[in-house]
Each structure stands twice: as structure tokens, then as C-alpha cells.
C-alpha positions in Angstrom: -7.5 8.3 -13.3 -4.6 6.6 -15.2 -5.5 3.3 -16.7 -7.2 1.3 -13.9 -5.6 3.4 -11.2 -7.3 6.2 -9.3 -5.2 8.9 -7.6 -6.7 11.2 -4.9 -4.9 14.2 -3.3 -5.7 16.6 -0.5 -3.8 19.8 -1.1 -3.5 22.8 1.2 -4.9 25.6 -0.9 -2.8 28.4 0.7 0.6 26.7 0.5 0.2 24.0 -2.2 1.5 21.4 0.2 0.2 17.9 -0.4 -1.5 16.8 2.9 -2.4 13.3 1.9 -2.5 11.2 -1.2 -4.2 7.9 -2.1 -3.7 5.4 -4.8 -6.2 2.7 -5.6 -6.4 0.1 -8.4 -9.1 -2.4 -9.2 -7.7 -5.8 -9.9 -10.1 -8.5 -10.8 -7.8 -11.4 -11.4 -8.3 -14.7 -9.5 -6.2 -15.2 -6.4 -5.4 -18.5 -4.8 -3.4 -19.5 -1.8 -0.9 -21.3 -4.0 1.9 -18.9 -4.9 1.3 -16.4 -2.1 4.4 -14.3 -1.6 6.2 -14.6 1.7 6.1 -11.7 4.1 9.8 -10.8 3.6 9.2 -10.2 -0.2 6.2 -7.9 0.5 8.2 -6.0 3.1 10.8 -5.3 0.4 8.1 -4.0 -1.9 6.7 -1.5 0.6 10.2 -0.4 1.8 11.0 0.6 -1.8 8.2 3.1 -1.6 9.4 4.7 1.7 13.1 5.4 1.6 14.7 5.2 5.0 12.0 3.2 6.6 12.9 -0.2 8.1 11.1 -3.4 9.0 10.5 -2.0 12.5 8.3 0.7 11.0 6.0 -1.8 9.3 2.9 -3.6 10.7 1.1 -5.9 8.3 -0.9 -9.1 8.1 -2.1 -11.6 5.4 -5.8 -11.3 4.9 -8.2 -13.5 2.9 -11.3 -11.6 1.8 -13.7 -12.2 -1.0 -11.6 -15.0 -2.4 -8.4 -12.9 -2.6 -5.2 -13.1 -0.5 -3.9 -9.6 0.4 -1.3 -8.2 2.7 -2.7 -5.2 4.5 -0.7 -2.9 6.7 0.9 0.4 7.5 4.3 2.1 7.8 4.7 4.9 10.4 7.9 6.8 9.5 8.9 10.5 9.9 5.6 11.8 11.1 3.7 10.1 8.2 1.5 7.1 8.1 1.4 5.0 4.9 -1.5 2.5 4.6 -1.2 -0.2 1.9 -2.9 -3.2 0.5 -0.8 -5.6 -1.7 -1.9 -8.6 -3.8 -0.3 -11.5 -2.0 0.0 -13.5 -5.3 1.5 -10.9 -7.6 3.0 -8.2 -5.3 1.0 -5.5 -7.1 0.1 -2.6 -4.9 -3.7 -2.4 -4.9 -4.1 0.6 -2.5 -1.6 3.1 -1.1 -2.3 6.2 0.9 -0.2 8.6 2.9 -1.1 11.1 5.6 0.9 13.5 7.7 0.4 13.5 11.5 
């Protein structure tokens, strides 16, 4: 744990290779549909986390759940799958995980 963030890792005990990692943050601020970021802005946020990936590698949708607007999606790039959830009002990454194929 660091602040409000929780980091989880799966590591191969024999090689030390990180097999998967997960980042999760609890964010209790109020979200409204006013001020929702456009999809292109969110795409730029996630592409900064995965150098070399392009918009063709991303699948995402805007979701409204429990009073919050969030973009949920994934990036499949270079034999890895990155799953993410982003606050649609602020652009904060709420969840981020990575797994090798």
C-alpha cells in the first residue's frame, strides 16, 4: 500500500520475473456526467502507460455504475493484456493490471 493505492504482484519464484501486476485505488469523490472527459483524452492517458501501443490496440467504453462515470477497457499489445478503469471526470487511473499471455 502507498497512500490510497494498493499494488499486487505475481512473481515467478524461480526467475524473479513479474508475471502480472495490479494497481487499485479507492476514490470516493462525487462524479457527475458534466465534465466527462472525451474518449480521445482518455486514450492518450492509457497510451502513455504502454509505450508503442496505438489506438488500434485499445478497446474501451464509458460506464456509469454506482453514480460514477468510468472508462473501462483493455489494451492488448506485445503478448500482454492491460486492463484499466479510469475516472471519466478527472482522468485518474482507478485500476490498472497487466498480464502476460
